[in-house]
C-alpha positions as CSV (number, residue, x, y, z in Angstrom):
1,L,109.8,91.9,104.9
2,S,109.7,88.3,106.1
3,R,108.7,87.0,102.8
4,Q,111.2,89.0,100.9
5,K,114.1,87.8,103.2
6,K,112.9,84.2,102.8
7,D,112.8,84.6,99.0
8,I,116.3,86.3,98.7
9,L,117.7,83.6,101.0
10,A,116.5,81.0,98.7
11,H,118.2,82.7,95.9
12,H,121.4,83.0,97.9
13,K,121.2,79.1,98.4
14,L,121.4,78.8,94.7
15,T,124.8,80.3,94.6
16,T,126.2,78.2,97.4
17,S,126.4,75.4,94.8
18,Y,128.1,77.6,92.2
19,L,131.5,75.8,92.5
20,A,129.9,72.3,92.2
21,G,127.9,73.7,89.2
22,R,131.1,74.9,87.5
23,L,132.7,71.5,87.9
24,H,129.6,69.9,86.6
25,F,129.6,72.1,83.5
26,R,133.2,71.4,82.9
27,F,132.4,67.9,82.7
28,L,130.0,68.4,80.1
29,F,132.7,70.3,78.1
30,R,135.2,67.4,78.6
31,S,132.7,64.8,77.2
32,C,132.9,66.6,73.8
33,E,136.7,67.6,73.7
34,H,137.1,66.0,70.4
35,R,135.0,68.7,68.8
36,S,137.0,71.5,67.3
37,L,134.9,74.4,68.9
38,H,132.2,74.5,71.4
39,S,129.0,76.8,71.3
40,Y,130.4,78.5,74.5
41,V,131.6,82.1,74.8
42,H,132.7,84.2,77.7
43,G,132.7,87.9,77.2
44,A,135.9,88.4,79.2
45,S,136.6,92.1,79.2
46,S,138.9,94.8,80.7
47,L,135.8,97.0,81.2
48,T,135.0,97.1,84.8
49,L,131.6,96.7,86.4
50,S,130.4,99.4,88.7
51,F,129.2,98.7,92.2
52,E,126.9,101.4,93.0
53,T,123.2,102.2,93.5
54,T,120.8,103.8,91.1
55,G,120.6,106.8,93.5
56,N,124.5,107.2,93.5
57,C,124.3,107.2,89.7
58,L,121.7,109.8,89.5
59,R,123.3,112.0,91.9
60,R,126.8,111.8,90.2
61,T,125.3,112.5,86.8
62,A,123.2,115.4,88.1
63,E,126.5,116.9,89.7
64,K,128.4,116.5,86.4
65,A,125.6,117.7,84.1
66,P,123.0,119.6,86.2
67,D,121.5,121.6,83.5
68,Q,121.5,118.9,80.6
69,E,118.1,118.0,79.5
70,F,117.4,114.3,80.4
71,L,113.8,113.5,80.0
72,V,111.2,115.0,77.5
73,F,107.6,113.9,77.7
74,R,106.1,115.6,74.7
75,Q,102.5,114.8,75.2
76,Q,102.5,116.1,78.8
77,N,104.8,119.1,77.7
78,I,107.3,118.2,80.5
79,R,111.0,118.8,80.1
80,K,113.5,117.9,83.0
81,T,117.2,118.2,83.5
82,F,119.2,115.7,85.5
83,S,119.2,118.0,88.5
84,Q,115.5,118.6,88.3
85,L,114.7,114.8,88.0
86,L,116.8,114.3,91.1
87,E,115.0,117.0,93.1
88,D,111.6,115.6,92.0
89,A,112.6,112.0,92.9
90,R,113.7,113.0,96.4
91,R,110.5,114.9,97.0
92,L,108.4,111.9,95.8
93,A,110.6,109.4,98.0
94,A,110.1,111.7,101.1
95,G,106.4,111.7,100.4
96,F,106.3,108.0,100.3
97,I,108.1,107.9,103.6
98,A,105.6,110.3,105.1
99,L,102.8,107.8,104.2
100,G,104.6,105.2,106.1
101,L,106.2,103.2,103.2
102,K,109.5,101.5,104.2
103,P,112.5,100.1,102.6
104,G,111.6,96.8,100.8
105,D,108.0,97.7,100.4
106,R,106.8,97.0,96.9
107,V,105.4,100.2,95.1
108,G,103.4,99.5,91.9
109,I,103.3,101.7,89.0
110,W,100.5,100.9,86.6
111,G,100.5,103.2,83.4
112,H,102.1,104.1,80.1
113,N,105.0,106.5,79.5
114,Y,104.3,109.3,81.8
115,Y,106.8,111.5,83.6
116,E,105.3,110.3,86.9
117,W,106.4,106.7,85.8
118,T,110.0,107.8,85.9
119,L,109.6,109.5,89.2
120,V,108.4,106.3,90.7
121,Q,111.3,104.5,89.3
122,F,113.9,106.8,90.8
123,A,112.0,107.7,94.1
124,T,111.8,103.9,94.9
125,A,115.4,103.4,94.0
126,I,116.8,106.1,96.3
127,S,114.6,105.1,99.2
128,G,115.2,101.3,99.2
129,M,111.6,100.4,98.0
130,I,111.1,98.1,95.1
131,Q,109.3,99.4,92.1
132,V,106.9,96.9,90.5
133,N,106.0,97.5,86.8
134,I,102.5,96.8,86.1
135,N,101.4,96.4,82.4
136,P,98.8,99.2,81.7
137,Y,96.8,96.8,79.5
138,Y,96.2,94.5,82.4
139,Q,92.5,93.6,82.9
140,P,91.1,93.3,86.5
141,N,92.1,89.6,87.0
142,E,95.5,90.3,85.8
143,L,95.9,93.3,87.9
144,R,94.8,91.4,90.9
145,Y,97.3,88.7,90.3
146,A,100.1,91.2,89.9
147,L,99.2,93.0,93.1
148,E,98.8,89.8,95.1
149,K,101.9,87.9,93.7
150,V,104.5,90.4,95.2
151,E,102.3,91.9,97.9
152,V,102.2,95.5,96.7
153,S,102.0,98.1,99.4
154,A,101.2,101.2,97.3
155,L,99.7,101.6,93.7
156,V,100.5,104.7,91.7
157,M,98.4,105.1,88.4
158,P,96.6,107.6,86.1
159,T,92.9,107.7,86.2
160,A,92.3,106.9,82.5
161,H,93.9,107.0,79.0
162,K,92.2,107.0,75.8
163,H,89.6,104.2,76.0
164,F,90.9,102.6,79.1
165,N,89.6,103.6,82.5
166,Y,92.0,102.5,85.2
167,M,89.7,103.4,88.0
168,T,86.9,101.3,86.7
169,S,89.2,98.4,86.6
170,L,90.5,99.2,90.1
171,Y,87.0,99.5,91.5
172,E,86.3,96.0,90.0
173,V,89.3,94.5,91.9
174,I,88.8,96.6,95.1
175,P,85.1,97.7,95.2
176,Q,85.6,99.7,98.5
177,V,87.9,102.1,96.9
178,A,84.8,103.6,95.2
179,G,83.2,104.3,98.5
180,G,86.3,106.0,100.0
181,K,86.8,109.6,101.0
182,P,87.8,112.1,98.3
183,G,91.5,112.7,98.5
184,N,92.2,109.8,101.0
185,G,94.0,106.9,99.5
186,S,94.4,104.9,102.7
187,L,93.2,101.3,102.2
188,R,92.4,98.1,104.2
189,S,91.2,95.4,102.0
190,R,90.5,91.8,102.8
191,D,91.2,90.7,99.3
192,L,94.5,92.5,99.2
193,P,95.7,93.0,102.8
194,D,99.1,94.2,101.9
195,L,97.8,97.1,99.6
196,H,97.6,100.2,101.9
197,H,97.6,103.2,99.5
198,I,96.1,104.2,96.1
199,I,97.8,107.3,94.5
200,V,96.5,108.8,91.3
201,F,97.8,111.5,89.0
202,G,96.2,113.5,86.1
203,E,93.1,114.7,87.9
204,E,92.3,118.4,89.1
205,E,89.8,117.3,91.6
206,P,90.3,114.7,94.4
207,L,89.0,111.3,93.7
208,K,87.3,108.9,96.1
209,G,89.6,106.5,97.8
210,A,92.8,107.9,96.3
211,W,95.7,110.2,97.2
212,D,96.6,113.0,94.8
213,F,100.0,112.3,93.4
214,N,101.0,116.1,93.7
215,E,100.0,116.1,97.4
216,I,102.4,113.2,98.0
217,L,105.1,114.8,95.9
218,N,104.8,118.1,97.9
219,G,103.6,116.8,101.3
220,A,106.9,115.7,103.0
221,G,108.4,117.4,105.9
222,A,112.1,118.1,107.1
223,L,112.0,114.9,109.1
224,D,110.9,112.9,106.1
225,F,113.9,114.2,104.2
226,R,116.4,113.4,107.0
227,V,115.0,109.8,107.1
228,L,115.4,109.5,103.3
229,D,119.0,110.5,103.6
230,T,119.6,107.9,106.2
231,L,117.8,105.1,104.2
232,E,119.7,106.1,101.0
233,S,123.0,105.7,102.7
234,K,122.2,102.0,103.6
235,I,121.0,100.8,100.2
236,K,123.4,98.3,98.7
237,P,124.0,97.6,95.0
238,D,122.9,94.0,95.4
239,D,119.5,95.1,97.0
240,P,116.4,94.3,94.8
241,V,115.2,97.6,93.1
242,N,112.7,96.4,90.5
243,I,110.3,93.6,89.8
244,Q,109.4,93.1,86.2
245,Y,106.7,90.9,85.1
246,T,107.6,88.7,82.2
247,S,106.1,89.5,78.9
248,G,105.8,85.8,77.8
249,T,103.3,84.9,75.2
250,T,102.3,81.7,77.3
251,G,101.2,81.2,80.9
252,F,101.0,83.5,83.9
253,P,103.8,86.2,84.0
254,K,106.5,85.6,86.4
255,A,107.9,88.3,88.8
256,C,111.6,88.8,87.8
257,T,113.4,90.4,90.8
258,L,116.3,92.6,89.6
259,T,119.0,94.5,91.5
260,H,120.7,97.9,91.2
261,H,123.8,96.0,90.1
262,N,122.0,94.1,87.5
263,L,120.2,97.1,85.9
264,L,123.0,99.8,86.1
265,N,125.7,97.6,84.8
266,N,123.5,96.1,81.9
267,S,122.5,99.5,80.7
268,Y,126.0,100.9,80.9
269,M,127.4,98.0,78.8
270,T,124.8,98.4,76.3
271,G,125.7,102.2,75.7
272,L,129.4,101.3,75.7
273,R,128.8,98.8,72.9
274,S,127.0,101.4,70.8
275,N,129.6,104.2,71.5
276,W,127.2,106.3,73.7
277,H,130.2,107.3,75.9
278,K,131.7,109.0,72.7
279,E,128.7,110.5,71.0
280,K,125.8,112.6,72.2
281,H,122.3,111.5,71.0
282,V,118.6,112.6,71.3
283,I,116.9,109.4,71.7
284,C,113.3,108.7,70.4
285,L,111.9,106.2,72.9
286,P,108.3,105.0,72.0
287,N,108.9,101.6,73.7
288,P,106.9,101.2,76.9
289,L,108.6,102.0,80.2
290,Y,107.0,99.1,82.0
291,H,109.4,96.7,80.2
292,T,113.2,96.6,80.4
293,F,113.8,97.9,76.8
294,G,112.2,101.2,77.9
295,C,113.2,101.7,81.6
296,V,116.7,100.0,81.4
297,I,118.0,100.0,77.8
298,G,116.4,103.4,77.5
299,V,116.3,105.5,80.7
300,L,119.1,104.0,82.7
301,N,121.3,103.8,79.6
302,A,120.8,107.5,79.0
303,L,121.3,108.2,82.7
304,N,124.8,106.3,82.6
305,H,126.0,108.1,79.4
306,R,124.3,111.5,79.9
307,Q,121.9,111.4,76.8
308,T,118.5,112.8,76.2
309,C,115.4,110.7,76.1
310,V,112.4,111.9,74.1
311,F,109.1,110.2,74.7
312,P,106.9,110.9,71.7
313,S,103.6,110.1,73.3
314,I,102.0,108.4,76.3
315,S,101.1,105.3,74.4
316,Y,102.4,104.2,71.0
317,E,101.3,106.4,68.1
318,V,103.2,106.4,64.9
319,A,102.3,110.0,63.8
320,R,103.8,111.3,67.2
321,I,106.9,109.3,66.7
322,F,107.5,111.1,63.3
323,D,106.7,114.5,65.0
324,A,109.2,113.9,67.7
325,I,112.0,112.8,65.1
326,Q,111.4,116.1,63.1
327,E,110.8,118.6,65.8
328,E,113.3,117.3,68.4
329,K,116.0,116.4,65.9
330,C,116.2,112.9,67.2
331,T,119.3,111.0,66.2
332,F,118.7,107.5,67.7
333,L,115.5,105.4,67.4
334,F,114.3,102.7,69.7
335,G,111.8,100.0,68.5
336,S,110.5,96.5,68.2
337,P,110.2,94.9,64.8
338,T,106.5,95.7,64.8
339,M,107.2,99.4,65.4
340,F,109.6,99.7,62.6
341,I,107.2,97.9,60.2
342,D,104.7,100.5,61.1
343,L,107.2,103.4,60.5
344,L,108.2,102.0,57.1
345,S,104.7,101.3,56.0
346,S,103.4,104.8,57.0
347,P,102.8,107.6,54.3
348,L,104.5,109.9,56.8
349,M,107.8,108.5,55.8
350,K,107.7,110.7,52.7
351,Q,106.2,113.8,54.4
352,C,108.6,114.2,57.4
353,D,112.2,115.2,57.7
354,I,114.1,112.3,59.2
355,S,117.5,113.5,58.2
356,S,118.8,113.7,61.9
357,V,118.4,110.0,62.4
358,R,121.8,108.1,62.5
359,G,121.0,104.9,64.2
360,G,118.9,102.8,66.6
361,Y,118.3,99.8,68.8
362,V,115.9,97.0,67.7
363,G,114.9,94.3,70.0
364,G,112.0,92.7,71.9
365,A,111.2,90.1,69.2
366,P,113.2,88.5,66.2
367,C,113.9,91.0,63.5
368,P,114.0,89.6,60.0
369,Y,117.1,90.6,57.9
370,A,114.8,92.2,55.2
371,L,113.2,94.5,57.7
372,C,116.7,95.4,59.1
373,E,117.9,96.2,55.8
374,K,115.0,98.6,55.1
375,M,115.6,100.3,58.5
376,V,119.2,101.0,57.5
377,K,118.5,102.2,54.0
378,E,115.1,103.9,54.2
379,L,115.1,105.2,58.0
380,N,118.8,106.4,57.8
381,M,119.6,103.9,60.6
382,S,123.2,103.2,59.5
383,D,124.3,102.8,63.1
384,T,121.8,100.2,63.9
385,Y,122.2,97.5,66.7
386,V,120.3,94.4,67.1
387,I,119.8,93.5,70.9
388,Y,118.9,90.1,72.2
389,G,117.9,89.4,75.8
390,S,115.1,88.8,78.3
391,T,113.7,90.3,81.3
392,E,115.4,87.7,83.5
393,L,118.7,88.9,82.3
394,S,118.2,92.7,82.9
395,P,117.8,92.4,79.7
396,A,120.6,92.5,77.2
397,V,123.3,89.6,76.8
398,I,123.9,89.6,73.0
399,M,124.3,92.7,70.8
400,S,125.8,93.8,67.5
401,R,129.3,95.4,67.6
402,S,130.1,98.9,66.3
403,D,133.2,97.7,64.5
404,Q,131.1,96.0,61.7
405,P,129.3,97.6,58.7
406,A,125.6,98.0,59.3
407,L,124.5,95.4,56.9
408,K,126.9,92.9,58.4
409,R,125.6,93.5,62.0
410,I,122.1,92.6,61.1
411,E,122.9,89.1,59.8
412,S,122.8,87.9,63.4
413,V,121.6,89.1,66.9
414,G,125.3,89.8,67.6
415,Y,128.0,88.8,70.0
416,V,128.1,88.1,73.8
417,M,128.1,91.2,76.0
418,P,131.0,91.9,78.3
419,H,131.2,89.8,81.5
420,C,128.4,87.5,80.3
421,E,128.6,83.9,79.4
422,L,126.7,82.1,76.7
423,A,126.3,78.4,75.9
424,I,124.1,76.4,73.4
425,V,123.2,73.0,74.7
426,D,121.3,69.9,73.5
427,E,118.4,68.3,75.3
428,H,120.8,66.6,77.6
429,G,122.5,69.7,78.8
430,Q,125.7,69.1,76.8
431,V,127.3,72.0,74.9
432,V,126.9,71.4,71.1
433,P,129.6,72.1,68.5
434,R,129.4,75.5,66.8
435,G,126.9,75.6,63.9
436,E,124.6,73.1,65.6
437,R,121.3,74.0,67.1
438,G,120.4,74.0,70.7
439,E,118.8,75.9,73.5
440,L,120.6,79.1,74.4
441,W,121.7,79.5,78.0
442,A,123.2,82.7,79.6
443,R,125.0,83.5,82.9
444,G,126.6,86.5,84.5
445,Y,126.2,89.6,86.7
446,M,122.9,90.5,84.9
447,T,121.0,87.3,85.9
448,M,118.1,88.0,88.1
449,L,117.9,87.1,91.7
450,G,115.0,84.9,90.9
451,Y,111.2,85.0,90.5
452,W,109.7,86.6,93.5
453,A,107.9,84.1,95.8
454,D,108.3,81.3,93.3
455,E,111.1,79.0,94.3
456,K,109.8,76.2,92.0
457,G,109.8,78.5,89.0
458,T,113.2,79.9,89.8
459,H,114.7,76.4,90.0
460,K,113.1,75.5,86.7
461,D,114.6,78.4,84.6
462,L,117.9,78.8,86.6
463,T,120.2,75.9,87.2
464,R,122.0,75.5,90.5
465,D,125.2,77.1,88.9
466,R,123.1,80.1,87.8
467,W,122.7,79.3,84.1
468,Y,119.4,80.8,82.8
469,H,117.5,78.8,80.2
470,T,116.2,81.3,77.7
471,G,113.9,78.8,75.8
472,D,115.3,80.1,72.6
473,T,116.7,77.8,70.0
474,A,120.0,79.2,68.6
475,T,123.2,78.5,66.7
476,M,126.7,80.0,67.3
477,N,128.8,80.8,64.3
478,E,132.6,80.2,64.1
479,D,133.2,83.9,65.0
480,G,131.0,83.7,68.0
481,S,128.1,85.5,66.8
482,V,124.7,84.1,67.5
483,M,121.7,83.2,65.4
484,I,118.3,82.9,67.0
485,V,116.4,80.2,65.1
486,G,113.1,80.3,67.2
487,R,111.6,79.5,70.5
488,T,112.0,75.9,71.7
489,K,108.2,75.5,72.3
490,E,107.3,77.0,69.0
491,M,109.3,74.4,66.9
492,I,107.0,72.6,64.5
493,C,107.3,68.8,64.1
494,R,105.8,67.9,60.8
495,G,105.9,64.2,60.0
496,G,109.3,63.8,62.2
497,E,110.9,66.9,60.5
498,N,111.7,69.7,62.9
499,I,110.9,73.1,61.4
500,Y,111.7,76.5,63.0
501,P,109.1,79.1,62.2
502,T,111.8,81.9,62.1
503,E,113.4,80.3,59.1
504,I,110.2,80.4,57.1
505,E,109.4,83.9,58.4
506,Q,112.7,85.3,57.3
507,Q,112.2,84.0,53.7
508,I,108.5,85.2,53.3
509,H,109.6,88.7,54.6
510,K,111.6,89.1,51.6
511,F,108.7,89.1,49.3
512,P,108.0,92.6,48.4
513,Y,104.4,92.6,49.2
514,V,104.7,91.3,52.7
515,A,104.5,93.7,55.7
516,D,104.4,91.1,58.4
517,V,104.4,87.3,58.7
518,Q,104.0,85.0,61.6
519,V,104.4,81.1,61.3
520,I,102.9,78.6,63.6
521,G,102.1,74.8,63.7
522,V,98.6,73.6,63.5
523,P,97.3,70.0,64.0
524,D,97.4,67.6,61.2
525,D,95.9,64.1,61.4
526,R,98.6,62.4,59.2
527,L,101.7,64.5,59.9
528,G,101.2,65.6,63.5
529,E,101.5,69.4,62.5
530,A,101.3,71.5,59.4
531,V,102.7,74.8,58.7
532,C,100.3,77.8,58.8
533,A,101.4,81.4,57.9
534,W,99.6,84.5,59.0
535,I,100.4,87.3,56.5
536,R,99.8,91.0,56.6
537,L,100.3,92.6,53.1
538,R,101.6,96.0,52.3
539,E,98.8,98.5,51.7
540,E,99.5,98.7,48.0
541,F,99.2,95.0,47.5
542,K,96.0,94.5,49.2
543,S,93.4,92.5,47.1
544,K,96.1,91.8,44.7
545,I,97.9,88.9,46.4
546,T,96.2,85.5,47.2
547,P,97.3,82.7,49.6
548,E,98.0,80.6,46.5
549,N,100.4,83.4,45.2
550,I,102.4,83.2,48.5
551,I,102.5,79.4,48.5
552,E,103.6,79.4,44.9
553,A,106.3,82.0,45.7
554,C,107.7,79.8,48.5
555,K,108.5,77.0,46.0
556,G,112.3,77.0,45.3
557,K,112.9,79.2,48.2
558,M,112.7,76.5,51.0
559,S,112.4,72.9,51.3
560,A,109.0,71.5,50.3
561,Y,108.1,70.3,53.9
562,K,108.6,73.8,55.1
563,I,106.2,75.6,52.7
564,P,103.1,76.6,54.5
565,K,100.0,74.4,53.9
566,Y,97.7,77.1,55.1
567,V,98.1,80.8,54.4
568,L,95.8,83.4,56.1
569,I,95.9,87.0,54.9
570,K,94.8,89.1,57.7
571,E,94.7,92.8,58.8
572,E,97.0,94.2,61.5
573,K,94.1,94.4,64.0
574,D,93.6,90.5,63.6
575,F,97.0,89.6,65.1
576,P,96.9,89.2,68.9
577,M,99.6,91.2,70.4
578,T,101.3,91.7,73.8
579,A,101.8,95.3,75.0
580,T,105.3,95.4,73.9
581,G,104.6,94.4,70.3
582,K,105.1,90.6,70.3
583,V,102.5,88.4,68.6
584,K,100.9,86.0,70.9
585,K,101.6,82.8,69.0
586,N,99.7,80.6,71.4
587,E,96.6,82.7,70.6
588,L,97.3,82.5,66.9
589,K,97.3,78.6,67.3
590,V,93.9,78.8,68.9
591,L,92.5,81.2,66.3
592,S,94.0,79.2,63.4
593,K,92.3,76.0,64.6
594,E,89.0,77.8,64.5
595,L,89.5,79.5,61.2
596,L,90.6,76.3,59.6
597,H,88.1,74.1,61.5
598,L,90.9,71.9,62.9
599,E,89.4,72.0,66.5
600,N,88.9,68.2,66.5
601,V,92.2,67.3,64.9
602,Q,95.0,66.1,67.4
603,S,98.5,67.1,66.9
604,H,101.1,64.5,67.9
605,F,103.7,67.1,68.9
606,N,104.2,70.2,71.1
607,E,100.7,69.9,72.6
């Protein structure tokens, strides 16, 4: 645990300068006191934060509602109550202890939305271990990075899903696994010296070099359970419980280290904001568990408020989402903008009964107003909430309020969450007046401990007084609501004019023939950068709309300098995406240069 202790101590050192940082920030306020209202807001609240562990929360909920259905994994045909999940989590935690795993050890879970995923989530939480979420789309080099970065001790995984063979990728990273004994997952690797166990599920026959998940689940003895009870009693709310790799669209992912306190409170406050403490829901959750929207805003939120989570499929499938809504009578839908675009564009919209739907959450990427409007009107999501956040913030810091009409809520990303602080600052770190643009910063109980084993990265994104730099450009309205204008690094600089892609995307989304649009900057010899729009047309308009039609339609709708110089009409498969439905804009830039033959043109800005 030496590396963990060193890393956490480094994070604690950050907080020792908290008071000095507060004084520093007050000075920045004082320098602009002549302004009527700053772009700063504190979510002061009478709501109390809890101070408990994930295990305590699970046990308390299982005692209050032992027979209530909690998790439904439709494709696996698995349905579990709160008490059944607690029992299974304890069995797996004791099985980990029998293998020799200890508190603080990192246990990786590499897979899609399986019941086994949630078992690892809770088994690690009640035993003092740290769950590491590993994206199932990771290729061998990415897997190696994820395992090495945080020194994973045990890796839990399926063998294959659809076209992706996990074992083949694992063999490429650790060749000796393929030569191991069937049913024995003990490992000693020179390349990954901290990785000691491989555990697989979904196979009837023992695999070479891997423990069978069910044997670990059922293999603990009485002594292991007594050790588990002792360990669980020593876990503290401020202990790290989860490491999430960022899903950023540029650079290597960073390992965000999050605590019980971070995640339980953030999920609880999200549920309160959407009245989950007053209403019962059957939640349709197609979002991936390996990111915070799924495992925190979804699973932990439902745990806190005793709701039922329905997972339509192991991986994202539109048809199975409609099946789940209709057959489980789902009332609340989760999704990213891309997912909702797919639902609204599907012919199944007219074939399935979605009358049970009352509301939902949308997040993970900017959601255009026109799309939100369709969600409210066509998907029956009158109780829709926009959520803004990031992995580093556990994740939610801004959210719509329930006391506003649906179409009013979706005009912005919402208002600061309870016990969080927001500030919008200029390039000098000074708070700007309301209505002016700047970078959004956030601070509060939900801020990560830091990036695991990355002090430099932590200090870069977290100030000494614990303000997290989101990298998003935003404005704050007079009423405190926040508008996300775009990513700081995505801003296009055309001939000295700053252009925010989100503005153009919002406008083009209003055109009835557009299903999706992504705007980026491409090199321009004269202006530095030019505006380029990637467009996906609705099915019925394909072959009818040309790039020239779109450019012409933009005239009069936006300033001339914002009108795209280039329009590329593409199919859905052409858009490079992250696993969570975000478009990789850095890859769009590269592809655009190739398609437009701009490889040799140098941009003066943002390169």
